[in-house]
C-alpha positions as CSV (number, residue, x, y, z in Angstrom):
1,X,-10.4,-2.2,-18.4
2,X,-9.4,-5.6,-19.7
3,X,-6.1,-5.4,-17.8
4,X,-8.0,-4.5,-14.6
5,X,-10.3,-7.5,-15.0
6,X,-7.4,-9.9,-15.7
7,X,-5.6,-8.7,-12.6
8,X,-8.7,-9.0,-10.4
9,X,-9.4,-12.5,-11.7
10,X,-5.8,-13.6,-11.0
11,X,-6.0,-12.2,-7.5
12,X,-9.2,-14.1,-6.7
13,X,-7.9,-17.3,-8.2
14,X,-4.7,-17.0,-6.1
15,X,-6.7,-16.5,-3.0
16,X,-8.9,-19.6,-3.7
17,X,-5.8,-21.7,-4.5
18,X,-4.0,-20.5,-1.4
19,X,-6.8,-21.9,0.8
20,X,-7.9,-25.0,-1.0
21,X,-4.5,-26.3,-2.0
22,X,-3.3,-26.0,1.6
23,X,-6.5,-27.5,2.9
24,X,-6.4,-30.4,0.5
25,X,-8.6,-31.3,-2.5
26,X,-11.4,-33.0,-0.5
27,X,-12.0,-29.7,1.3
28,X,-13.2,-28.0,-1.9
29,X,-16.6,-29.6,-1.9
30,X,-17.2,-31.1,1.6
31,X,-18.0,-29.7,5.0
32,X,-19.4,-26.5,6.5
33,X,-16.0,-24.8,6.6
34,X,-15.6,-25.3,2.9
35,X,-19.0,-23.7,2.4
36,X,-17.9,-20.8,4.5
37,X,-14.8,-20.4,2.4
38,X,-16.8,-20.4,-0.8
39,X,-19.1,-17.8,0.8
40,X,-16.1,-15.6,1.6
41,X,-14.6,-15.9,-1.9
42,X,-17.9,-15.4,-3.6
43,X,-18.8,-12.3,-1.7
44,X,-15.4,-10.8,-2.4
45,X,-15.7,-11.6,-6.1
46,X,-19.2,-10.0,-6.1
47,X,-17.8,-6.8,-4.5
48,X,-15.2,-6.7,-7.3
49,X,-18.0,-7.1,-9.9
50,X,-19.9,-4.2,-8.3
51,X,-16.8,-2.1,-8.6
52,X,-16.3,-2.9,-12.2
53,X,-20.0,-2.2,-13.0
54,X,-20.5,1.0,-11.0
55,X,-17.0,2.3,-10.1
56,X,-15.3,5.2,-11.7
57,X,-13.6,4.2,-15.0
58,X,-10.6,6.4,-14.3
59,X,-10.1,4.9,-10.9
60,X,-10.2,1.3,-12.4
61,X,-7.4,2.3,-14.8
62,X,-5.5,4.0,-12.0
63,X,-5.6,0.9,-9.9
64,X,-4.5,-1.5,-12.6
65,X,-1.1,0.0,-13.5
66,X,1.9,1.7,-11.9
67,X,1.8,5.5,-11.8
68,X,4.4,8.2,-11.2
69,X,4.6,9.6,-7.7
70,X,4.0,6.3,-5.8
71,X,5.6,6.2,-2.4
72,X,8.0,3.3,-2.1
73,X,7.3,2.9,1.6
74,X,3.6,2.6,0.9
75,X,4.3,-0.1,-1.7
76,X,6.2,-2.1,0.9
77,X,3.5,-1.6,3.5
78,X,0.6,-2.4,1.2
79,X,2.3,-5.6,-0.1
80,X,3.1,-6.8,3.4
81,X,-0.4,-6.1,4.7
82,X,-2.1,-7.8,1.7
83,X,0.2,-10.9,1.9
84,X,-0.5,-11.3,5.6
85,X,-4.3,-10.6,5.5
86,X,-5.1,-12.7,2.5
87,X,-2.7,-15.4,1.3
88,X,-1.1,-15.7,4.7
89,X,-4.3,-16.1,6.7
90,X,-5.8,-18.3,4.0
91,X,-2.8,-20.6,3.9
92,X,-2.8,-21.0,7.7
93,X,-6.6,-21.6,7.7
94,X,-6.3,-24.2,5.0
95,X,-3.6,-26.0,6.8
96,X,-5.7,-25.8,9.9
97,X,-8.6,-27.4,8.0
98,X,-6.3,-30.2,6.9
99,X,-4.6,-31.0,10.2
100,X,-7.3,-30.0,12.6
101,X,-5.4,-27.5,14.7
102,X,-8.6,-25.8,15.9
103,X,-10.7,-28.2,17.8
104,X,-14.4,-28.0,17.2
105,X,-16.3,-25.7,14.7
106,X,-19.0,-23.4,16.0
107,X,-21.7,-22.5,13.4
108,X,-22.5,-19.3,15.5
109,X,-18.9,-18.2,15.5
110,X,-18.6,-18.8,11.7
111,X,-21.8,-16.8,11.2
112,X,-20.6,-13.9,13.3
113,X,-17.2,-14.0,11.5
114,X,-18.9,-14.0,8.1
115,X,-21.2,-11.2,9.2
116,X,-18.3,-9.0,10.2
117,X,-16.5,-9.9,7.0
118,X,-19.5,-8.8,4.9
119,X,-19.7,-5.6,6.9
120,X,-16.1,-4.7,6.4
121,X,-16.3,-5.7,2.7
122,X,-19.4,-3.5,2.2
123,X,-17.7,-0.5,4.0
124,X,-14.5,-0.8,2.0
125,X,-16.5,-1.2,-1.3
126,X,-18.6,1.9,-0.4
127,X,-15.4,3.9,0.1
128,X,-14.1,2.8,-3.3
129,X,-17.4,3.7,-5.0
130,X,-17.5,7.3,-3.6
131,X,-13.8,8.0,-3.8
132,X,-12.6,8.3,-7.4
133,X,-9.0,8.7,-6.1
134,X,-8.9,5.4,-4.2
135,X,-5.6,4.3,-5.7
136,X,-3.8,1.1,-4.9
137,X,-0.8,3.0,-3.6
138,X,-0.9,6.5,-2.1
139,X,0.1,9.3,-4.4
140,X,-1.3,12.7,-5.2
141,X,-3.1,12.3,-8.5
142,X,-2.6,15.8,-9.8
143,X,-3.3,14.9,-13.4
144,X,-6.8,13.6,-12.3
145,X,-7.6,16.7,-10.3
146,X,-7.1,15.0,-6.9
147,X,-9.3,16.5,-4.3
148,X,-10.5,15.7,-0.8
149,X,-13.5,13.4,-0.6
150,X,-15.6,14.0,2.5
151,X,-19.0,12.4,1.9
152,X,-20.3,8.9,2.4
153,X,-18.1,6.8,4.7
154,X,-15.5,9.6,4.6
155,X,-17.8,11.7,6.8
156,X,-17.4,9.1,9.5
157,X,-13.7,8.2,9.4
158,X,-10.8,9.4,7.3
159,X,-9.7,6.0,6.0
160,X,-12.8,3.8,5.6
161,X,-11.2,1.5,3.1
162,X,-8.5,0.4,5.6
163,X,-11.1,0.2,8.4
164,X,-13.2,-2.2,6.3
165,X,-10.1,-4.2,5.2
166,X,-8.9,-4.6,8.8
167,X,-12.4,-5.9,9.8
168,X,-12.2,-8.4,6.9
169,X,-8.8,-9.6,7.8
170,X,-9.7,-10.1,11.5
171,X,-13.0,-11.9,10.7
172,X,-11.7,-14.4,8.1
173,X,-10.1,-16.7,10.8
174,X,-13.5,-16.9,12.6
175,X,-15.5,-17.4,9.4
176,X,-13.1,-20.2,8.5
177,X,-12.9,-21.7,12.0
178,X,-9.2,-21.2,12.3
179,X,-7.7,-19.6,15.4
180,X,-4.1,-19.9,14.2
181,X,-5.1,-17.8,11.2
182,X,-5.5,-14.9,13.6
183,X,-1.7,-14.6,13.7
184,X,-1.2,-13.3,10.2
185,X,-4.6,-11.5,10.4
186,X,-3.5,-9.5,13.4
187,X,-0.1,-8.8,11.9
188,X,-1.7,-7.6,8.8
189,X,-4.0,-5.3,10.8
190,X,-1.0,-3.8,12.5
191,X,0.7,-3.1,9.2
192,X,-2.5,-1.5,7.9
193,X,-2.6,0.7,11.0
194,X,1.0,1.8,10.3
195,X,0.1,2.4,6.6
196,X,-2.9,4.5,7.7
197,X,-0.6,6.7,9.7
198,X,2.0,7.1,6.9
199,X,-0.7,7.8,4.3
200,X,-2.5,10.3,6.5
201,X,0.7,12.2,7.1
202,X,1.4,12.3,3.4
203,X,-2.1,13.6,2.6
204,X,-1.9,16.3,5.3
205,X,1.4,17.5,3.8
206,X,0.7,17.2,0.1
207,X,-3.1,17.3,-0.6
208,X,-4.7,20.8,-0.5
209,X,-7.7,20.9,1.8
210,X,-6.9,17.7,3.7
211,X,-5.9,19.4,6.9
212,X,-9.2,21.2,7.0
213,X,-11.0,17.9,6.4
214,X,-8.9,16.3,9.2
215,X,-10.0,19.0,11.6
216,X,-13.6,18.1,10.9
217,X,-13.3,14.3,10.8
218,X,-11.1,13.5,13.8
219,X,-10.9,9.7,13.6
220,X,-8.7,7.8,11.2
221,X,-10.1,4.3,11.3
222,X,-12.9,3.8,13.8
223,X,-15.0,6.4,15.6
224,X,-14.0,7.1,19.2
225,X,-11.0,4.8,18.8
226,X,-8.1,6.7,17.0
227,X,-8.4,10.4,17.1
228,X,-5.6,12.4,15.5
229,X,-5.0,16.2,15.5
230,X,-4.4,17.7,12.1
231,X,-0.7,18.0,11.2
232,X,-0.8,21.8,11.1
233,X,-2.0,22.0,14.6
234,X,0.6,19.6,15.8
235,X,3.3,21.5,14.0
236,X,2.1,24.9,15.3
237,X,2.2,23.5,18.8
238,X,5.7,22.2,18.3
239,X,6.8,25.6,17.0
240,X,5.2,27.4,19.9
241,X,7.0,25.1,22.4
242,X,10.3,25.7,20.6
243,X,9.8,29.5,20.5
244,X,8.9,29.6,24.2
245,X,11.9,27.4,25.2
246,X,14.3,29.5,23.1
247,X,12.8,33.0,23.9
248,X,12.1,32.7,27.5
249,X,15.1,30.4,28.1
250,X,17.4,33.2,26.9
251,X,15.5,35.7,28.9
252,X,16.0,33.8,32.1
253,X,19.8,33.6,31.4
254,X,20.0,37.3,30.8
255,X,18.1,38.0,34.1
256,X,20.5,35.7,35.9
257,X,23.4,37.8,34.8
């Protein structure tokens, strides 16, 4: 538990420093954008506190150390997505606050951005609270009795944690009044979409019961946006096409003779 707390604190401090060092010391206490930044950091820290107070203790330990069975490709995707969505976007937003790349600052736009950020943060936190297998990197947690979670936000989409994180990453530039920060934010969202596809494929291949769950909950990230057929159905269709091509193809050749 202590290790998890230390890691979480270091992450939060790194995010704060990424923004305020790039923005300059005066930005730490002055202006509406600085207030918005503190609101973003404060709400994110509060969500972490909620997780430590009410989250599964086994999951907290799982997320705070490397475990066997982690997929290397997922480590690479997760690292790239996080660096783009958080330090990357915050560094650009901070430099924007210092050099004034984004002209004007709309209170309404900051409010909408912060509202979307809170919604995404709440959705992702909800997913972590109901899913005791919400590991940092995808792996089948056999020693913890890994099973499919289908209640709460998982009854709506298959990857609510990523859905909430994408919403957070795309809303931070608006909350901090920085249009250029959308560049790393959008790139991070793209990487999260790729990571979702890779993880979903892994779970369908390796986690018992996930294919049946995928047949009930059709959407990966957002309802009515990204529907994906379960892997078994896709593979059966592919096998059927191959069988027909080989079987009937040979039959046509024999008739031709």
